[in-house]
Predicted model as a PDB file, atoms N, CA, C, CB and O in Angstrom, pLDDT in the B-factor column:
MODEL        1                                                                  
ATOM      1  N   MET A   1     102.804  79.740  80.635  1.00 53.00           N  
ATOM      2  CA  MET A   1     103.925  80.629  80.484  1.00 53.00           C  
ATOM      3  C   MET A   1     103.539  81.932  79.804  1.00 53.00           C  
ATOM      4  CB  MET A   1     105.009  79.951  79.714  1.00 53.00           C  
ATOM      5  O   MET A   1     104.115  82.981  80.094  1.00 53.00           O  
ATOM      6  N   ALA A   2     102.581  81.872  78.915  1.00 58.00           N  
ATOM      7  CA  ALA A   2     102.199  83.071  78.177  1.00 58.00           C  
ATOM      8  C   ALA A   2     101.561  84.113  79.084  1.00 58.00           C  
ATOM      9  CB  ALA A   2     101.244  82.713  77.053  1.00 58.00           C  
ATOM     10  O   ALA A   2     101.470  85.284  78.715  1.00 58.00           O  
ATOM     11  N   GLN A   3     101.121  83.701  80.260  1.00 61.00           N  
ATOM     12  CA  GLN A   3     100.448  84.615  81.179  1.00 61.00           C  
ATOM     13  C   GLN A   3     101.418  85.430  82.042  1.00 61.00           C  
ATOM     14  CB  GLN A   3      99.519  83.837  82.072  1.00 61.00           C  
ATOM     15  O   GLN A   3     100.990  86.371  82.710  1.00 61.00           O  
ATOM     16  N   THR A   4     102.697  85.097  82.043  1.00 61.00           N  
ATOM     17  CA  THR A   4     103.622  85.747  82.982  1.00 61.00           C  
ATOM     18  C   THR A   4     103.959  87.184  82.602  1.00 61.00           C  
ATOM     19  CB  THR A   4     104.896  84.949  83.075  1.00 61.00           C  
ATOM     20  O   THR A   4     104.118  88.018  83.492  1.00 61.00           O  
ATOM     21  N   ALA A   5     104.071  87.498  81.339  1.00 60.00           N  
ATOM     22  CA  ALA A   5     104.451  88.854  80.932  1.00 60.00           C  
ATOM     23  C   ALA A   5     103.427  89.901  81.357  1.00 60.00           C  
ATOM     24  CB  ALA A   5     104.637  88.908  79.430  1.00 60.00           C  
ATOM     25  O   ALA A   5     103.826  90.935  81.891  1.00 60.00           O  
ATOM     26  N   PRO A   6     102.126  89.688  81.149  1.00 62.00           N  
ATOM     27  CA  PRO A   6     101.178  90.698  81.603  1.00 62.00           C  
ATOM     28  C   PRO A   6     101.200  90.899  83.122  1.00 62.00           C  
ATOM     29  CB  PRO A   6      99.785  90.318  81.163  1.00 62.00           C  
ATOM     30  O   PRO A   6     101.026  92.022  83.595  1.00 62.00           O  
ATOM     31  N   ARG A   7     101.410  89.833  83.886  1.00 62.00           N  
ATOM     32  CA  ARG A   7     101.463  89.979  85.345  1.00 62.00           C  
ATOM     33  C   ARG A   7     102.665  90.814  85.762  1.00 62.00           C  
ATOM     34  CB  ARG A   7     101.517  88.601  86.025  1.00 62.00           C  
ATOM     35  O   ARG A   7     102.555  91.677  86.633  1.00 62.00           O  
ATOM     36  N   ALA A   8     103.804  90.560  85.146  1.00 60.00           N  
ATOM     37  CA  ALA A   8     105.004  91.332  85.479  1.00 60.00           C  
ATOM     38  C   ALA A   8     104.806  92.798  85.140  1.00 60.00           C  
ATOM     39  CB  ALA A   8     106.229  90.779  84.738  1.00 60.00           C  
ATOM     40  O   ALA A   8     105.246  93.679  85.878  1.00 60.00           O  
ATOM     41  N   GLN A   9     104.153  93.054  84.036  1.00 62.00           N  
ATOM     42  CA  GLN A   9     103.905  94.436  83.639  1.00 62.00           C  
ATOM     43  C   GLN A   9     102.963  95.111  84.636  1.00 62.00           C  
ATOM     44  CB  GLN A   9     103.314  94.495  82.213  1.00 62.00           C  
ATOM     45  O   GLN A   9     103.163  96.278  84.973  1.00 62.00           O  
ATOM     46  N   LEU A  10     101.953  94.408  85.107  1.00 53.00           N  
ATOM     47  CA  LEU A  10     101.041  94.975  86.094  1.00 53.00           C  
ATOM     48  C   LEU A  10     101.768  95.254  87.411  1.00 53.00           C  
ATOM     49  CB  LEU A  10      99.856  94.027  86.332  1.00 53.00           C  
ATOM     50  O   LEU A  10     101.522  96.280  88.045  1.00 53.00           O  
ATOM     51  N   ARG A  11     102.655  94.358  87.825  1.00 60.00           N  
ATOM     52  CA  ARG A  11     103.414  94.592  89.056  1.00 60.00           C  
ATOM     53  C   ARG A  11     104.276  95.829  88.929  1.00 60.00           C  
ATOM     54  CB  ARG A  11     104.283  93.380  89.396  1.00 60.00           C  
ATOM     55  O   ARG A  11     104.345  96.635  89.857  1.00 60.00           O  
ATOM     56  N   THR A  12     104.936  95.992  87.789  1.00 60.00           N  
ATOM     57  CA  THR A  12     105.791  97.158  87.562  1.00 60.00           C  
ATOM     58  C   THR A  12     104.974  98.435  87.581  1.00 60.00           C  
ATOM     59  CB  THR A  12     106.538  97.031  86.232  1.00 60.00           C  
ATOM     60  O   THR A  12     105.394  99.435  88.162  1.00 60.00           O  
ATOM     61  N   GLN A  13     103.814  98.408  86.953  1.00 63.00           N  
ATOM     62  CA  GLN A  13     102.956  99.587  86.948  1.00 63.00           C  
ATOM     63  C   GLN A  13     102.478  99.904  88.361  1.00 63.00           C  
ATOM     64  CB  GLN A  13     101.756  99.377  86.011  1.00 63.00           C  
ATOM     65  O   GLN A  13     102.373 101.072  88.736  1.00 63.00           O  
ATOM     66  N   GLY A  14     102.187  98.868  89.144  1.00 61.00           N  
ATOM     67  CA  GLY A  14     101.754  99.076  90.523  1.00 61.00           C  
ATOM     68  C   GLY A  14     102.839  99.722  91.362  1.00 61.00           C  
ATOM     69  O   GLY A  14     102.552 100.602  92.173  1.00 61.00           O  
ATOM     70  N   ARG A  15     104.086  99.298  91.179  1.00 63.00           N  
ATOM     71  CA  ARG A  15     105.199  99.894  91.916  1.00 63.00           C  
ATOM     72  C   ARG A  15     105.389 101.352  91.551  1.00 63.00           C  
ATOM     73  CB  ARG A  15     106.481  99.125  91.653  1.00 63.00           C  
ATOM     74  O   ARG A  15     105.633 102.194  92.415  1.00 63.00           O  
ATOM     75  N   LYS A  16     105.275 101.644  90.259  1.00 66.00           N  
ATOM     76  CA  LYS A  16     105.431 103.038  89.817  1.00 66.00           C  
ATOM     77  C   LYS A  16     104.326 103.912  90.387  1.00 66.00           C  
ATOM     78  CB  LYS A  16     105.428 103.125  88.280  1.00 66.00           C  
ATOM     79  O   LYS A  16     104.578 105.047  90.792  1.00 66.00           O  
ATOM     80  N   ALA A  17     103.107 103.394  90.422  1.00 67.00           N  
ATOM     81  CA  ALA A  17     101.985 104.157  90.973  1.00 67.00           C  
ATOM     82  C   ALA A  17     102.194 104.396  92.469  1.00 67.00           C  
ATOM     83  CB  ALA A  17     100.647 103.418  90.726  1.00 67.00           C  
ATOM     84  O   ALA A  17     101.924 105.490  92.964  1.00 67.00           O  
ATOM     85  N   TYR A  18     102.670 103.384  93.190  1.00 65.00           N  
ATOM     86  CA  TYR A  18     102.940 103.520  94.619  1.00 65.00           C  
ATOM     87  C   TYR A  18     104.018 104.574  94.856  1.00 65.00           C  
ATOM     88  CB  TYR A  18     103.371 102.167  95.223  1.00 65.00           C  
ATOM     89  O   TYR A  18     103.873 105.437  95.722  1.00 65.00           O  
ATOM     90  N   ALA A  19     105.100 104.498  94.078  1.00 63.00           N  
ATOM     91  CA  ALA A  19     106.188 105.456  94.226  1.00 63.00           C  
ATOM     92  C   ALA A  19     105.713 106.874  93.938  1.00 63.00           C  
ATOM     93  CB  ALA A  19     107.346 105.092  93.300  1.00 63.00           C  
ATOM     94  O   ALA A  19     106.099 107.815  94.631  1.00 63.00           O  
ATOM     95  N   ALA A  20     104.880 107.027  92.924  1.00 65.00           N  
ATOM     96  CA  ALA A  20     104.378 108.354  92.585  1.00 65.00           C  
ATOM     97  C   ALA A  20     103.447 108.881  93.673  1.00 65.00           C  
ATOM     98  CB  ALA A  20     103.649 108.321  91.238  1.00 65.00           C  
ATOM     99  O   ALA A  20     103.474 110.071  93.990  1.00 65.00           O  
ATOM    100  N   ALA A  21     102.625 108.004  94.245  1.00 66.00           N  
ATOM    101  CA  ALA A  21     101.654 108.428  95.249  1.00 66.00           C  
ATOM    102  C   ALA A  21     102.326 108.822  96.557  1.00 66.00           C  
ATOM    103  CB  ALA A  21     100.646 107.323  95.501  1.00 66.00           C  
ATOM    104  O   ALA A  21     101.887 109.767  97.212  1.00 66.00           O  
ATOM    105  N   PHE A  22     103.374 108.122  96.947  1.00 68.00           N  
ATOM    106  CA  PHE A  22     103.993 108.372  98.241  1.00 68.00           C  
ATOM    107  C   PHE A  22     105.324 109.107  98.147  1.00 68.00           C  
ATOM    108  CB  PHE A  22     104.193 107.079  98.955  1.00 68.00           C  
ATOM    109  O   PHE A  22     105.985 109.315  99.164  1.00 68.00           O  
ATOM    110  N   GLY A  23     105.719 109.495  96.962  1.00 63.00           N  
ATOM    111  CA  GLY A  23     106.923 110.283  96.794  1.00 63.00           C  
ATOM    112  C   GLY A  23     108.212 109.515  97.035  1.00 63.00           C  
ATOM    113  O   GLY A  23     109.246 110.117  97.324  1.00 63.00           O  
ATOM    114  N   THR A  24     108.163 108.202  96.920  1.00 62.00           N  
ATOM    115  CA  THR A  24     109.383 107.414  97.093  1.00 62.00           C  
ATOM    116  C   THR A  24     110.017 107.166  95.741  1.00 62.00           C  
ATOM    117  CB  THR A  24     109.087 106.076  97.807  1.00 62.00           C  
ATOM    118  O   THR A  24     109.348 107.196  94.708  1.00 62.00           O  
ATOM    119  N   ARG A  25     111.316 106.921  95.761  1.00 59.00           N  
ATOM    120  CA  ARG A  25     112.002 106.596  94.521  1.00 59.00           C  
ATOM    121  C   ARG A  25     113.066 105.554  94.821  1.00 59.00           C  
ATOM    122  CB  ARG A  25     112.626 107.863  93.869  1.00 59.00           C  
ATOM    123  O   ARG A  25     113.585 105.490  95.936  1.00 59.00           O  
ATOM    124  N   ARG A  26     113.387 104.745  93.834  1.00 60.00           N  
ATOM    125  CA  ARG A  26     114.370 103.695  94.018  1.00 60.00           C  
ATOM    126  C   ARG A  26     115.636 103.965  93.216  1.00 60.00           C  
ATOM    127  CB  ARG A  26     113.782 102.358  93.627  1.00 60.00           C  
ATOM    128  O   ARG A  26     116.583 103.181  93.284  1.00 60.00           O  
ATOM    129  N   GLU A  27     115.672 105.021  92.484  1.00 68.00           N  
ATOM    130  CA  GLU A  27     116.806 105.283  91.615  1.00 68.00           C  
ATOM    131  C   GLU A  27     117.773 106.244  92.290  1.00 68.00           C  
ATOM    132  CB  GLU A  27     116.337 105.849  90.269  1.00 68.00           C  
ATOM    133  O   GLU A  27     117.399 106.972  93.210  1.00 68.00           O  
ATOM    134  N   GLY A  28     118.999 106.241  91.834  1.00 79.00           N  
ATOM    135  CA  GLY A  28     119.970 107.184  92.348  1.00 79.00           C  
ATOM    136  C   GLY A  28     120.711 106.636  93.545  1.00 79.00           C  
ATOM    137  O   GLY A  28     120.637 105.449  93.861  1.00 79.00           O  
ATOM    138  N   ARG A  29     121.435 107.537  94.210  1.00 84.00           N  
ATOM    139  CA  ARG A  29     122.247 107.142  95.355  1.00 84.00           C  
ATOM    140  C   ARG A  29     121.715 107.792  96.614  1.00 84.00           C  
ATOM    141  CB  ARG A  29     123.720 107.518  95.140  1.00 84.00           C  
ATOM    142  O   ARG A  29     121.064 108.836  96.573  1.00 84.00           O  
ATOM    143  N   ARG A  30     122.007 107.146  97.743  1.00 81.00           N  
ATOM    144  CA  ARG A  30     121.628 107.708  99.036  1.00 81.00           C  
ATOM    145  C   ARG A  30     122.633 108.774  99.452  1.00 81.00           C  
ATOM    146  CB  ARG A  30     121.536 106.602 100.111  1.00 81.00           C  
ATOM    147  O   ARG A  30     123.806 108.725  99.082  1.00 81.00           O  
ATOM    148  N   HIS A  31     122.159 109.709 100.206  1.00 88.00           N  
ATOM    149  CA  HIS A  31     123.047 110.701 100.801  1.00 88.00           C  
ATOM    150  C   HIS A  31     123.927 109.988 101.826  1.00 88.00           C  
ATOM    151  CB  HIS A  31     122.237 111.876 101.462  1.00 88.00           C  
ATOM    152  O   HIS A  31     123.444 109.102 102.530  1.00 88.00           O  
ATOM    153  N   PRO A  32     125.196 110.349 101.924  1.00 87.00           N  
ATOM    154  CA  PRO A  32     126.089 109.657 102.862  1.00 87.00           C  
ATOM    155  C   PRO A  32     125.613 109.694 104.317  1.00 87.00           C  
ATOM    156  CB  PRO A  32     127.461 110.262 102.781  1.00 87.00           C  
ATOM    157  O   PRO A  32     125.827 108.735 105.059  1.00 87.00           O  
ATOM    158  N   LEU A  33     124.975 110.779 104.727  1.00 90.00           N  
ATOM    159  CA  LEU A  33     124.483 110.839 106.109  1.00 90.00           C  
ATOM    160  C   LEU A  33     123.334 109.860 106.336  1.00 90.00           C  
ATOM    161  CB  LEU A  33     124.028 112.264 106.449  1.00 90.00           C  
ATOM    162  O   LEU A  33     123.208 109.290 107.420  1.00 90.00           O  
ATOM    163  N   VAL A  34     122.502 109.664 105.324  1.00 89.00           N  
ATOM    164  CA  VAL A  34     121.413 108.696 105.435  1.00 89.00           C  
ATOM    165  C   VAL A  34     121.989 107.287 105.531  1.00 89.00           C  
ATOM    166  CB  VAL A  34     120.447 108.811 104.228  1.00 89.00           C  
ATOM    167  O   VAL A  34     121.539 106.484 106.348  1.00 89.00           O  
ATOM    168  N   ALA A  35     122.972 106.991 104.707  1.00 86.00           N  
ATOM    169  CA  ALA A  35     123.612 105.680 104.755  1.00 86.00           C  
ATOM    170  C   ALA A  35     124.270 105.455 106.111  1.00 86.00           C  
ATOM    171  CB  ALA A  35     124.651 105.544 103.630  1.00 86.00           C  
ATOM    172  O   ALA A  35     124.188 104.357 106.663  1.00 86.00           O  
ATOM    173  N   THR A  36     124.919 106.476 106.650  1.00 86.00           N  
ATOM    174  CA  THR A  36     125.550 106.361 107.963  1.00 86.00           C  
ATOM    175  C   THR A  36     124.514 106.114 109.044  1.00 86.00           C  
ATOM    176  CB  THR A  36     126.351 107.620 108.284  1.00 86.00           C  
ATOM    177  O   THR A  36     124.722 105.277 109.923  1.00 86.00           O  
ATOM    178  N   ALA A  37     123.405 106.829 108.992  1.00 90.00           N  
ATOM    179  CA  ALA A  37     122.343 106.644 109.979  1.00 90.00           C  
ATOM    180  C   ALA A  37     121.745 105.242 109.900  1.00 90.00           C  
ATOM    181  CB  ALA A  37     121.249 107.691 109.780  1.00 90.00           C  
ATOM    182  O   ALA A  37     121.271 104.713 110.906  1.00 90.00           O  
ATOM    183  N   MET A  38     121.762 104.641 108.720  1.00 90.00           N  
ATOM    184  CA  MET A  38     121.243 103.288 108.573  1.00 90.00           C  
ATOM    185  C   MET A  38     122.220 102.259 109.124  1.00 90.00           C  
ATOM    186  CB  MET A  38     120.943 102.992 107.111  1.00 90.00           C  
ATOM    187  O   MET A  38     121.798 101.228 109.649  1.00 90.00           O  
ATOM    188  N   VAL A  39     123.514 102.522 109.013  1.00 89.00           N  
ATOM    189  CA  VAL A  39     124.530 101.546 109.395  1.00 89.00           C  
ATOM    190  C   VAL A  39     124.850 101.600 110.886  1.00 89.00           C  
ATOM    191  CB  VAL A  39     125.795 101.774 108.592  1.00 89.00           C  
ATOM    192  O   VAL A  39     125.155 100.566 111.480  1.00 89.00           O  
ATOM    193  N   LEU A  40     124.788 102.766 111.498  1.00 88.00           N  
ATOM    194  CA  LEU A  40     125.205 102.900 112.886  1.00 88.00           C  
ATOM    195  C   LEU A  40     124.465 101.992 113.866  1.00 88.00           C  
ATOM    196  CB  LEU A  40     125.031 104.305 113.308  1.00 88.00           C  
ATOM    197  O   LEU A  40     125.114 101.418 114.740  1.00 88.00           O  
ATOM    198  N   PRO A  41     123.140 101.829 113.772  1.00 91.00           N  
ATOM    199  CA  PRO A  41     122.479 100.901 114.709  1.00 91.00           C  
ATOM    200  C   PRO A  41     122.981  99.462 114.574  1.00 91.00           C  
ATOM    201  CB  PRO A  41     120.972 100.931 114.489  1.00 91.00           C  
ATOM    202  O   PRO A  41     123.145  98.765 115.575  1.00 91.00           O  
ATOM    203  N   LEU A  42     123.222  99.022 113.356  1.00 89.00           N  
ATOM    204  CA  LEU A  42     123.750  97.676 113.155  1.00 89.00           C  
ATOM    205  C   LEU A  42     125.165  97.571 113.710  1.00 89.00           C  
ATOM    206  CB  LEU A  42     123.731  97.305 111.663  1.00 89.00           C  
ATOM    207  O   LEU A  42     125.517  96.565 114.325  1.00 89.00           O  
ATOM    208  N   ALA A  43     125.966  98.589 113.500  1.00 85.00           N  
ATOM    209  CA  ALA A  43     127.327  98.584 114.026  1.00 85.00           C  
ATOM    210  C   ALA A  43     127.311  98.520 115.552  1.00 85.00           C  
ATOM    211  CB  ALA A  43     128.094  99.831 113.550  1.00 85.00           C  
ATOM    212  O   ALA A  43     128.097  97.787 116.151  1.00 85.00           O  
ATOM    213  N   ALA A  44     126.426  99.278 116.178  1.00 88.00           N  
ATOM    214  CA  ALA A  44     126.323  99.253 117.638  1.00 88.00           C  
ATOM    215  C   ALA A  44     125.881  97.876 118.129  1.00 88.00           C  
ATOM    216  CB  ALA A  44     125.340 100.330 118.127  1.00 88.00           C  
ATOM    217  O   ALA A  44     126.384  97.388 119.141  1.00 88.00           O  
ATOM    218  N   LEU A  45     124.957  97.259 117.429  1.00 89.00           N  
ATOM    219  CA  LEU A  45     124.512  95.916 117.795  1.00 89.00           C  
ATOM    220  C   LEU A  45     125.657  94.910 117.694  1.00 89.00           C  
ATOM    221  CB  LEU A  45     123.346  95.479 116.902  1.00 89.00           C  
ATOM    222  O   LEU A  45     125.813  94.055 118.565  1.00 89.00           O  
ATOM    223  N   LEU A  46     126.457  95.012 116.633  1.00 82.00           N  
ATOM    224  CA  LEU A  46     127.587  94.106 116.469  1.00 82.00           C  
ATOM    225  C   LEU A  46     128.640  94.320 117.559  1.00 82.00           C  
ATOM    226  CB  LEU A  46     128.214  94.295 115.092  1.00 82.00           C  
ATOM    227  O   LEU A  46     129.213  93.355 118.065  1.00 82.00           O  
ATOM    228  N   VAL A  47     128.892  95.561 117.915  1.00 83.00           N  
ATOM    229  CA  VAL A  47     129.852  95.844 118.989  1.00 83.00           C  
ATOM    230  C   VAL A  47     129.354  95.219 120.281  1.00 83.00           C  
ATOM    231  CB  VAL A  47     130.062  97.377 119.167  1.00 83.00           C  
ATOM    232  O   VAL A  47     130.131  94.612 121.019  1.00 83.00           O  
ATOM    233  N   TYR A  48     128.073  95.362 120.557  1.00 86.00           N  
ATOM    234  CA  TYR A  48     127.498  94.782 121.774  1.00 86.00           C  
ATOM    235  C   TYR A  48     127.529  93.253 121.725  1.00 86.00           C  
ATOM    236  CB  TYR A  48     126.053  95.273 121.968  1.00 86.00           C  
ATOM    237  O   TYR A  48     127.887  92.608 122.710  1.00 86.00           O  
ATOM    238  N   ALA A  49     127.159  92.678 120.590  1.00 86.00           N  
ATOM    239  CA  ALA A  49     127.062  91.222 120.465  1.00 86.00           C  
ATOM    240  C   ALA A  49     128.416  90.544 120.546  1.00 86.00           C  
ATOM    241  CB  ALA A  49     126.394  90.855 119.164  1.00 86.00           C  
ATOM    242  O   ALA A  49     128.513  89.432 121.065  1.00 86.00           O  
ATOM    243  N   PHE A  50     129.458  91.182 120.050  1.00 80.00           N  
ATOM    244  CA  PHE A  50     130.768  90.548 120.012  1.00 80.00           C  
ATOM    245  C   PHE A  50     131.691  90.997 121.136  1.00 80.00           C  
ATOM    246  CB  PHE A  50     131.418  90.823 118.699  1.00 80.00           C  
ATOM    247  O   PHE A  50     132.890  90.721 121.101  1.00 80.00           O  
ATOM    248  N   GLY A  51     131.153  91.675 122.115  1.00 80.00           N  
ATOM    249  CA  GLY A  51     131.930  91.929 123.324  1.00 80.00           C  
ATOM    250  C   GLY A  51     132.798  93.159 123.328  1.00 80.00           C  
ATOM    251  O   GLY A  51     133.819  93.180 124.015  1.00 80.00           O  
ATOM    252  N   GLY A  52     132.439  94.168 122.601  1.00 84.00           N  
ATOM    253  CA  GLY A  52     133.180  95.414 122.696  1.00 84.00           C  
ATOM    254  C   GLY A  52     133.931  95.778 121.442  1.00 84.00           C  
ATOM    255  O   GLY A  52     134.051  94.993 120.501  1.00 84.00           O  
ATOM    256  N   TRP A  53     134.429  96.988 121.461  1.00 81.00           N  
ATOM    257  CA  TRP A  53     135.072  97.565 120.284  1.00 81.00           C  
ATOM    258  C   TRP A  53     136.337  96.816 119.902  1.00 81.00           C  
ATOM    259  CB  TRP A  53     135.396  99.022 120.529  1.00 81.00           C  
ATOM    260  O   TRP A  53     136.599  96.621 118.715  1.00 81.00           O  
ATOM    261  N   GLU A  54     137.120  96.396 120.872  1.00 86.00           N  
ATOM    262  CA  GLU A  54     138.391  95.728 120.573  1.00 86.00           C  
ATOM    263  C   GLU A  54     138.172  94.412 119.831  1.00 86.00           C  
ATOM    264  CB  GLU A  54     139.171  95.472 121.863  1.00 86.00           C  
ATOM    265  O   GLU A  54     138.934  94.073 118.925  1.00 86.00           O  
ATOM    266  N   ALA A  55     137.142  93.679 120.212  1.00 82.00           N  
ATOM    267  CA  ALA A  55     136.853  92.410 119.522  1.00 82.00           C  
ATOM    268  C   ALA A  55     136.456  92.662 118.068  1.00 82.00           C  
ATOM    269  CB  ALA A  55     135.728  91.637 120.253  1.00 82.00           C  
ATOM    270  O   ALA A  55     136.850  91.917 117.171  1.00 82.00           O  
ATOM    271  N   VAL A  56     135.677  93.713 117.843  1.00 76.00           N  
ATOM    272  CA  VAL A  56     135.257  94.044 116.478  1.00 76.00           C  
ATOM    273  C   VAL A  56     136.466  94.473 115.643  1.00 76.00           C  
ATOM    274  CB  VAL A  56     134.185  95.166 116.493  1.00 76.00           C  
ATOM    275  O   VAL A  56     136.598  94.076 114.486  1.00 76.00           O  
ATOM    276  N   VAL A  57     137.343  95.282 116.231  1.00 83.00           N  
ATOM    277  CA  VAL A  57     138.541  95.726 115.515  1.00 83.00           C  
ATOM    278  C   VAL A  57     139.442  94.533 115.207  1.00 83.00           C  
ATOM    279  CB  VAL A  57     139.313  96.785 116.341  1.00 83.00           C  
ATOM    280  O   VAL A  57     140.019  94.459 114.122  1.00 83.00           O  
ATOM    281  N   THR A  58     139.567  93.607 116.143  1.00 87.00           N  
ATOM    282  CA  THR A  58     140.393  92.416 115.922  1.00 87.00           C  
ATOM    283  C   THR A  58     139.849  91.590 114.769  1.00 87.00           C  
ATOM    284  CB  THR A  58     140.464  91.562 117.195  1.00 87.00           C  
ATOM    285  O   THR A  58     140.607  91.127 113.918  1.00 87.00           O  
ATOM    286  N   GLN A  59     138.529  91.404 114.742  1.00 84.00           N  
ATOM    287  CA  GLN A  59     137.922  90.627 113.661  1.00 84.00           C  
ATOM    288  C   GLN A  59     138.106  91.336 112.319  1.00 84.00           C  
ATOM    289  CB  GLN A  59     136.424  90.394 113.940  1.00 84.00           C  
ATOM    290  O   GLN A  59     138.430  90.696 111.319  1.00 84.00           O  
ATOM    291  N   ALA A  60     137.900  92.650 112.294  1.00 84.00           N  
ATOM    292  CA  ALA A  60     138.071  93.397 111.050  1.00 84.00           C  
ATOM    293  C   ALA A  60     139.511  93.330 110.576  1.00 84.00           C  
ATOM    294  CB  ALA A  60     137.644  94.855 111.233  1.00 84.00           C  
ATOM    295  O   ALA A  60     139.768  93.230 109.377  1.00 84.00           O  
ATOM    296  N   SER A  61     140.439  93.383 111.496  1.00 89.00           N  
ATOM    297  CA  SER A  61     141.841  93.284 111.140  1.00 89.00           C  
ATOM    298  C   SER A  61     142.155  91.904 110.552  1.00 89.00           C  
ATOM    299  CB  SER A  61     142.719  93.558 112.365  1.00 89.00           C  
ATOM    300  O   SER A  61     142.895  91.796 109.574  1.00 89.00           O  
ATOM    301  N   SER A  62     141.597  90.870 111.141  1.00 92.00           N  
ATOM    302  CA  SER A  62     141.820  89.516 110.635  1.00 92.00           C  
ATOM    303  C   SER A  62     141.272  89.365 109.215  1.00 92.00           C  
ATOM    304  CB  SER A  62     141.168  88.483 111.566  1.00 92.00           C  
ATOM    305  O   SER A  62     141.909  88.753 108.358  1.00 92.00           O  
ATOM    306  N   VAL A  63     140.105  89.919 108.980  1.00 90.00           N  
ATOM    307  CA  VAL A  63     139.514  89.858 107.644  1.00 90.00           C  
ATOM    308  C   VAL A  63     140.395  90.625 106.664  1.00 90.00           C  
ATOM    309  CB  VAL A  63     138.070  90.433 107.648  1.00 90.00           C  
ATOM    310  O   VAL A  63     140.620  90.170 105.543  1.00 90.00           O  
ATOM    311  N   GLY A  64     140.886  91.771 107.076  1.00 88.00           N  
ATOM    312  CA  GLY A  64     141.773  92.549 106.215  1.00 88.00           C  
ATOM    313  C   GLY A  64     143.031  91.803 105.858  1.00 88.00           C  
ATOM    314  O   GLY A  64     143.483  91.871 104.715  1.00 88.00           O  
ATOM    315  N   VAL A  65     143.613  91.088 106.811  1.00 90.00           N  
ATOM    316  CA  VAL A  65     144.813  90.299 106.555  1.00 90.00           C  
ATOM    317  C   VAL A  65     144.492  89.176 105.580  1.00 90.00           C  
ATOM    318  CB  VAL A  65     145.388  89.729 107.869  1.00 90.00           C  
ATOM    319  O   VAL A  65     145.273  88.890 104.672  1.00 90.00           O  
ATOM    320  N   MET A  66     143.323  88.533 105.776  1.00 91.00           N  
ATOM    321  CA  MET A  66     142.931  87.449 104.871  1.00 91.00           C  
ATOM    322  C   MET A  66     142.758  87.948 103.437  1.00 91.00           C  
ATOM    323  CB  MET A  66     141.633  86.800 105.355  1.00 91.00           C  
ATOM    324  O   MET A  66     143.074  87.241 102.480  1.00 91.00           O  
ATOM    325  N   LEU A  67     142.259  89.163 103.303  1.00 88.00           N  
ATOM    326  CA  LEU A  67     142.035  89.736 101.971  1.00 88.00           C  
ATOM    327  C   LEU A  67     143.327  90.303 101.375  1.00 88.00           C  
ATOM    328  CB  LEU A  67     140.967  90.835 102.043  1.00 88.00           C  
ATOM    329  O   LEU A  67     143.355  90.697 100.209  1.00 88.00           O  
ATOM    330  N   GLY A  68     144.376  90.343 102.165  1.00 85.00           N  
ATOM    331  CA  GLY A  68     145.665  90.797 101.647  1.00 85.00           C  
ATOM    332  C   GLY A  68     145.910  92.283 101.791  1.00 85.00           C  
ATOM    333  O   GLY A  68     146.679  92.857 101.020  1.00 85.00           O  
ATOM    334  N   ARG A  69     145.282  92.911 102.748  1.00 61.00           N  
ATOM    335  CA  ARG A  69     145.501  94.355 102.927  1.00 61.00           C  
ATOM    336  C   ARG A  69     146.406  94.621 104.087  1.00 61.00           C  
ATOM    337  CB  ARG A  69     144.188  95.085 103.128  1.00 61.00           C  
ATOM    338  O   ARG A  69     146.701  95.778 104.387  1.00 61.00           O  
TER     339      ARG A  69                                                      
ENDMDL                                                                          
END                                                                             
């Protein structure tokens, strides 16, 4: 058990070095357009998988009713 703290610290340092080297960051919020671009392919897949827009709207409406909206 005494060995776990140094390993965790090394992993954290490795992540910080990677983020610094490649200019990535994990903090803050995403821009709304980036979030939209990430969600749209999944939304299109769900529309296709569940048989069209009306089926998706029906399911969303049912969930909304269940949640009390």
